[in-house]
Structures are given as C-alpha cells and as structure tokens.
C-alpha positions as CSV (number, residue, x, y, z in Angstrom):
1,M,-0.1,0.1,0.0
2,R,1.1,3.2,-0.4
3,N,2.4,5.5,2.1
4,N,1.5,9.2,0.0
5,N,-2.2,8.6,0.1
6,Y,-3.0,12.1,2.0
7,L,-6.7,12.7,1.8
8,S,-5.7,16.5,1.2
9,K,-4.0,15.4,-1.8
10,Y,-8.1,14.4,-3.2
11,V,-9.7,16.9,-1.7
12,Q,-8.0,19.8,-3.9
13,L,-8.6,17.6,-7.2
14,F,-12.2,16.5,-5.8
15,F,-12.9,20.4,-5.4
16,E,-11.0,22.0,-8.3
17,D,-10.8,19.2,-10.9
18,H,-13.8,17.3,-10.4
19,L,-16.5,19.6,-9.0
20,I,-15.5,23.1,-10.4
21,C,-14.1,21.9,-14.1
22,K,-16.0,19.1,-14.9
23,R,-18.6,18.8,-13.6
24,N,-19.2,22.6,-13.9
25,M,-21.1,22.3,-10.3
26,S,-22.2,25.6,-8.9
27,R,-21.4,27.7,-5.8
28,C,-24.2,26.5,-3.9
29,T,-23.6,22.9,-4.3
30,I,-19.7,23.3,-4.1
31,Q,-20.5,25.0,-0.7
32,S,-22.5,22.2,0.4
33,Y,-19.7,19.5,-0.2
34,R,-16.9,22.1,1.6
35,D,-19.2,21.9,4.8
36,A,-19.3,18.4,4.5
37,L,-15.9,17.5,4.6
38,K,-15.4,20.8,6.8
39,L,-17.1,18.7,9.8
40,F,-16.2,15.7,8.7
41,L,-12.7,16.2,8.6
42,K,-12.4,18.0,12.4
43,F,-14.1,15.1,13.6
44,A,-11.8,12.5,12.1
45,S,-8.6,14.3,13.2
46,E,-10.3,14.4,17.0
47,Q,-10.9,10.5,16.3
48,T,-7.9,9.4,15.1
49,K,-5.3,12.0,17.2
50,K,-3.8,13.1,14.0
51,P,-4.0,16.8,12.5
52,V,-6.3,16.8,9.4
53,V,-2.6,17.4,7.1
54,R,-1.2,14.1,8.1
55,L,-4.5,12.1,7.9
56,K,-4.4,9.6,5.3
57,V,-7.3,7.8,3.3
58,T,-6.7,4.4,4.8
59,D,-6.7,6.4,8.2
60,I,-10.4,6.4,7.4
61,K,-12.5,3.7,8.3
62,D,-16.5,3.1,7.5
63,S,-16.6,2.8,11.8
64,I,-15.4,6.3,11.4
65,V,-17.7,7.7,9.0
66,L,-20.6,5.9,10.8
67,D,-19.4,7.8,14.4
68,F,-19.0,10.6,12.6
69,L,-23.3,10.7,10.9
70,S,-24.3,9.5,14.7
71,H,-22.3,12.7,16.3
72,I,-24.2,14.9,13.9
73,E,-27.3,13.7,14.3
74,N,-27.2,12.9,18.1
75,I,-24.8,15.9,19.3
76,R,-25.1,18.6,16.5
77,G,-28.8,17.8,16.0
78,N,-29.2,17.8,12.2
79,S,-32.4,15.8,11.0
80,I,-32.0,12.7,9.3
81,Q,-32.1,14.9,5.9
82,T,-29.0,16.4,6.7
83,R,-27.4,13.2,7.5
84,N,-27.9,11.7,4.7
85,Q,-26.9,15.2,2.7
86,R,-23.6,15.2,4.3
87,L,-23.1,10.9,3.7
88,T,-24.3,11.9,0.2
89,S,-21.2,14.3,-0.1
90,L,-18.9,11.8,1.8
91,R,-19.6,9.2,-0.9
92,Q,-19.3,11.0,-3.2
93,F,-15.5,12.3,-2.3
94,F,-14.4,8.1,-1.3
95,E,-15.8,7.8,-4.8
96,F,-13.8,10.3,-6.3
97,V,-11.2,9.0,-4.8
98,S,-11.5,5.1,-5.7
99,L,-11.0,6.7,-9.4
100,Q,-8.0,8.5,-8.8
101,D,-5.9,5.1,-6.8
102,P,-7.6,2.0,-7.4
103,F,-5.2,0.5,-4.5
104,L,-7.4,2.1,-2.2
105,S,-10.3,1.1,-3.8
106,E,-11.7,-1.3,-0.9
107,Y,-11.5,1.2,2.0
108,C,-13.6,3.8,-0.2
109,R,-15.6,0.9,-0.8
110,K,-16.8,0.2,2.5
111,I,-17.4,4.0,2.7
112,I,-19.5,4.3,-0.2
113,D,-21.7,1.1,0.5
114,I,-23.3,3.0,4.1
115,P,-26.4,3.4,3.4
116,S,-28.8,6.0,3.8
117,K,-30.9,6.4,7.0
118,R,-34.5,5.5,6.4
119,G,-37.4,7.9,8.2
120,A,-36.1,11.8,6.8
121,V,-38.7,14.4,7.5
122,L,-39.1,16.8,4.3
123,P,-39.1,20.1,5.5
124,E,-42.7,21.8,6.0
125,I,-44.1,24.2,3.2
126,A,-44.8,27.0,4.6
127,Y,-46.6,29.5,2.3
128,L,-48.3,33.2,2.0
129,E,-52.4,33.9,2.3
130,K,-53.3,36.3,-0.4
131,E,-53.8,39.0,2.5
132,E,-50.4,37.9,4.0
133,L,-48.6,38.7,0.4
134,Q,-50.8,41.6,0.1
135,A,-50.0,43.1,3.7
136,L,-46.1,42.7,3.1
137,F,-46.3,44.9,-0.1
138,D,-48.5,47.4,1.7
139,A,-45.7,47.3,4.3
140,V,-42.9,49.0,1.3
141,D,-42.8,52.4,1.3
142,N,-42.5,53.0,-2.7
143,K,-42.1,56.8,-2.3
144,T,-38.2,55.9,-1.6
145,K,-35.4,54.4,-3.2
146,L,-34.8,52.1,-1.1
147,G,-38.5,50.6,-0.7
148,R,-39.0,50.9,-4.4
149,R,-36.1,48.6,-4.6
150,D,-37.4,46.5,-2.1
151,H,-40.5,46.4,-4.0
152,A,-39.6,45.1,-6.9
153,L,-37.3,42.7,-5.2
154,L,-40.3,41.0,-3.4
155,L,-42.4,41.1,-7.2
156,F,-39.8,38.9,-8.6
157,M,-39.3,36.8,-6.0
158,Y,-43.0,36.2,-6.8
159,N,-43.7,36.6,-10.1
160,T,-40.8,34.2,-10.8
161,G,-40.5,31.6,-7.2
162,A,-36.6,32.3,-7.9
163,R,-34.6,30.7,-5.3
164,V,-32.7,33.6,-3.6
165,Q,-29.7,32.6,-5.0
166,E,-31.4,32.5,-8.4
167,T,-32.7,36.5,-7.3
168,V,-28.7,37.5,-5.7
169,D,-27.2,36.2,-9.1
170,L,-30.2,38.1,-11.4
171,R,-28.4,40.4,-14.1
172,P,-30.1,43.0,-16.2
173,S,-29.1,41.2,-20.0
174,W,-31.3,38.3,-18.6
175,I,-33.9,40.5,-18.4
176,S,-36.8,41.1,-21.9
177,F,-38.0,44.5,-21.1
178,S,-40.1,44.5,-24.1
179,D,-43.6,42.5,-24.4
180,P,-43.5,39.9,-24.3
181,Y,-41.8,40.4,-21.0
182,M,-39.6,37.1,-19.3
183,V,-36.6,36.4,-18.2
184,E,-34.1,34.0,-18.3
185,I,-32.9,32.3,-14.6
186,I,-29.6,30.1,-13.9
187,G,-30.7,27.6,-10.9
188,K,-29.4,24.4,-9.5
189,G,-27.2,22.9,-11.7
190,R,-26.5,26.3,-13.8
191,K,-29.6,24.6,-15.6
192,R,-31.4,27.7,-17.4
193,R,-35.0,28.3,-17.8
194,T,-37.3,31.4,-19.0
195,C,-39.8,32.7,-17.3
196,P,-43.0,35.2,-18.2
197,I,-43.3,38.3,-15.8
198,W,-46.0,40.4,-15.7
199,D,-45.3,44.2,-17.0
200,K,-45.5,45.5,-14.1
201,T,-42.3,43.6,-12.9
202,A,-40.5,44.5,-16.0
203,R,-40.9,47.7,-15.0
204,R,-40.4,48.2,-11.6
205,L,-36.8,46.3,-12.5
206,K,-35.9,48.7,-14.7
207,Q,-36.7,51.6,-12.9
208,V,-34.9,50.1,-10.6
209,L,-31.8,49.8,-12.7
210,L,-32.3,53.6,-13.8
211,E,-32.4,54.8,-10.2
212,Q,-29.3,52.9,-9.3
213,D,-27.5,54.7,-12.4
214,W,-27.4,51.6,-14.9
215,V,-25.5,52.0,-18.2
216,V,-27.1,50.3,-20.9
217,G,-24.7,46.9,-22.3
218,T,-23.5,47.1,-18.2
219,D,-24.2,43.6,-16.5
220,T,-23.5,44.2,-12.5
221,P,-26.7,42.2,-10.5
222,V,-29.9,44.2,-10.1
223,F,-30.1,44.2,-6.5
224,L,-27.8,46.7,-4.3
225,N,-27.9,47.5,-1.4
226,R,-27.5,50.9,0.3
227,S,-23.6,50.8,-0.4
228,G,-23.9,50.0,-3.9
229,Q,-22.6,46.3,-3.5
230,P,-24.6,42.9,-4.3
231,L,-27.6,42.4,-2.4
232,G,-26.8,38.9,-0.6
233,R,-29.0,36.3,0.7
234,F,-28.8,37.3,3.8
235,G,-29.5,41.0,3.0
236,I,-32.7,39.7,1.2
237,S,-33.5,37.5,4.3
238,S,-33.4,40.5,6.4
239,I,-35.4,42.5,4.0
240,I,-38.2,39.9,4.3
241,R,-38.0,39.4,7.8
242,K,-38.4,43.6,8.4
243,Y,-42.0,44.0,6.2
244,C,-42.8,40.2,7.4
245,K,-42.5,42.3,11.1
246,K,-44.4,45.9,10.0
247,A,-47.1,43.5,8.5
248,A,-47.5,41.3,10.7
249,N,-49.6,44.5,12.4
250,T,-52.1,44.2,10.4
251,V,-52.3,40.5,9.4
252,P,-51.5,38.9,12.8
253,S,-51.3,35.1,11.4
254,L,-48.1,36.9,9.9
255,K,-46.1,36.7,14.2
256,N,-46.6,32.9,13.8
257,K,-45.0,32.5,10.6
258,K,-41.3,32.5,10.1
259,V,-41.3,33.9,6.5
260,T,-38.1,33.5,4.8
261,P,-37.6,34.0,0.7
262,H,-38.0,29.8,0.1
263,T,-41.7,30.8,1.7
264,F,-41.6,33.1,-1.6
265,R,-41.2,30.5,-3.9
266,H,-43.2,28.0,-1.8
267,T,-46.0,31.3,-1.9
268,T,-45.3,31.5,-6.3
269,A,-46.1,27.3,-6.3
270,M,-49.4,27.1,-4.4
271,H,-51.3,30.6,-6.2
272,L,-50.4,29.0,-9.3
273,L,-51.4,25.3,-8.4
274,K,-55.0,27.0,-6.9
275,S,-55.4,29.0,-10.0
276,G,-55.4,25.9,-11.9
277,V,-52.1,25.7,-13.5
278,E,-50.8,21.9,-14.9
279,I,-48.5,20.6,-12.5
280,N,-45.7,20.1,-15.3
281,V,-46.0,24.1,-16.1
282,I,-45.2,24.8,-12.4
283,R,-42.2,21.9,-12.1
284,S,-40.8,23.9,-15.7
285,W,-41.8,27.2,-14.0
286,L,-39.7,26.6,-10.6
287,G,-36.9,24.6,-12.2
288,H,-37.8,21.6,-10.3
289,A,-35.6,18.6,-11.7
290,Y,-38.2,16.2,-10.7
291,L,-42.3,16.2,-11.0
292,K,-42.6,14.1,-7.2
293,T,-41.2,17.7,-6.0
294,T,-43.6,19.8,-7.4
295,H,-46.0,17.2,-6.0
296,R,-45.8,18.0,-2.3
297,Y,-47.7,21.2,-3.1
298,V,-50.6,18.7,-4.1
299,E,-50.9,16.8,-0.7
300,I,-50.4,19.3,1.5
301,D,-53.9,20.7,1.0
302,L,-57.2,19.6,0.7
303,D,-58.2,23.0,-0.2
304,I,-56.3,22.9,-3.8
305,K,-58.9,20.7,-4.8
306,R,-61.6,23.0,-3.9
307,E,-60.0,25.9,-5.1
308,A,-58.4,24.3,-8.5
309,L,-60.2,26.3,-10.6
310,K,-60.7,29.7,-8.4
311,S,-58.3,33.1,-9.8
312,C,-56.1,34.2,-6.8
313,E,-56.6,38.2,-8.1
314,M,-57.1,40.4,-5.5
315,E,-60.1,42.8,-6.6
316,N,-59.5,45.8,-3.8
317,G,-58.2,49.4,-4.1
318,R,-54.3,48.6,-3.5
319,F,-51.9,46.9,-5.9
320,E,-53.4,43.8,-6.5
321,I,-51.1,41.0,-7.1
322,P,-51.6,40.2,-10.9
323,S,-53.8,36.8,-11.8
324,W,-51.9,34.5,-12.5
325,Q,-54.2,33.1,-15.7
326,A,-54.8,37.3,-16.1
327,N,-52.7,37.1,-19.1
328,S,-54.0,34.2,-21.4
329,G,-50.2,34.4,-23.5
330,I,-48.6,33.2,-20.1
331,L,-49.9,29.4,-20.0
332,G,-50.1,29.6,-24.2
333,W,-46.3,30.2,-24.2
334,L,-45.2,28.2,-21.6
335,E,-47.1,25.3,-22.9
336,S,-45.0,25.9,-26.6
337,L,-41.8,25.7,-24.8
C-alpha cells in the first residue's frame, strides 16, 4: 500500500478538478460539499489523534464515518435528511478517490456502501395566503428609492418563484423589457430556464436599474445594497423579515410564521396550483428536476382540489397582485416551449 495517500491531496483535486472543472457544479453545491468535508475532517482528526494534514485515506475506516453520522445527528442535532446529505457528499468524495487510485478502492468501497438512513422528513412547506402577501407589499414604502428596490425584489421573487441565490445572481441582460416580458434564470446545476413576468414586474425592475444609474450594456447584479454592492442572501432575508414584522401589525397570522426567501417560492407554487395551472407547467416554472418535488404542493392542502379553478386575483383599491391567469398568453407561451 502506498504511503503518500494523504487525504488533503484528494480533497484539492476533488474540488478544483472534479466539482468545478469537470462537473461545473454551482457555487451553492460546492459550498455544501465543502461544509460536509470540513465537519468530517475535523471529526476524523479528533478520532484518529492526527492533524488534518496528516490524515490518510487508509486512516478513514467505515466505522469512523458511521460515528460521524451519529455525531451530527445526536450531538449537533441535525435531521436525518441533513445526515443523509452529508453522507452523500462523503460517498461522492470517496468514489472520486477510488477512481484516482485503484489501490484504495477497497477502503473507499466500505464507505460508499454505507446506506442512507430511512425516516427522513422533508421540511414543511410554508406559504403565504393572499392577504398575508398583500400585507407584505403594503408594508413597503414606494416613495423611497430603497422602498422601490424592495418592492421590485419581492415582486420578482413572487412572480418567478426564484430561489434566493437565483435572485442574488440576476443580471439586467437576462431580462426582456419588451413584450413579451420574460427573464432567464440560472438555477441549480447551472440549468437555465425562462420565466414570463408581468409588465408591472418588468417596469419595476427597469425603474430600479435606472435609479441605480445603470448603464445599458453593463451586467452588474440587479439588486444592490445601500453601498452599491450586490445584495446577498442574508440581505434579502433581512428585508423580508423587516416587512413581515411590519405587516404582522395588520395581519396577525404573520406573527406565527417564519417567512424566508424560500417562503416566496412556495407561495408562488401554491398560488399557481390554486389558480388551476397544470403541475408540469409549475415544475418547469420553478425549475424542479423531478415532478415528485412539485407534487408535494398538491398533497399539503385538500383545499387545493376545491379551489383549483378559482383565480387568485385580489380585488381591492390597493396594489393588486396580478392573477396568474390575467394574461392568457402566459400559459400558452409556456406550453409552446
């Protein structure tokens, strides 16, 4: 057996050559692998009494991996789902190691063969009812520059169902500001999808860009903070929490809800479904890889079946959240793809 099978060598190759160059993984996916390996290497170092830089592949027994999985579940309080995600990252890493050096295949195989744990519970789907969503929009002060930015941000997230990282990454060149209004979104695995947007959404986004002194042809992020720097995931979460807290004064049910950027994504899906939009169209809209992911929305509330043909258009004197079916061209356009 070779004596130079240090883990550190394979870790660097795994990220730089395999994940980034060959598989072109997204930044969020790479960070997930990074977190899993950081936790594991620290744990393995403590168990073997060796510094991380001296750890070898042959030091990593399947028993250490099993102890690590037990540790993150019982000591760190991670869910079974998170435990299985960490295991998947380790399997991928050790499978890569085995391909790099066949002499290590038997060591790696024992880890690769560790089964996922059954009983994982998917996170609860929390979404906003129409009056709750309206209260959030009403809480925004459109008289200020930052207020108009926040209004455009919330409207874009609800209109498209974009993930928070997809919102952070949004560039002006991805938006069509002429009819038919649409936006290109780069999602997980760098997969691209095109989503129609309301004319109101397009106008708001263009207004934000002009107020930020955007120069046509430049492609900086659409949403910037007070300092003119790209708005990050934490910044978007803070904005949503701020308006949720304010809106709770008029709609008390918001006090009992943890509203996150992903809540907007769930809200988009639920409102589309309740408006009678076909589930495969919703899958394409949200960029789900598998239909079973989208199908979860069907299962969470029996009222969906009762209200499937109702419109979600709000009728009041305030800003009305546009109906998903207000523009008949949207669904026809999607079905033509």
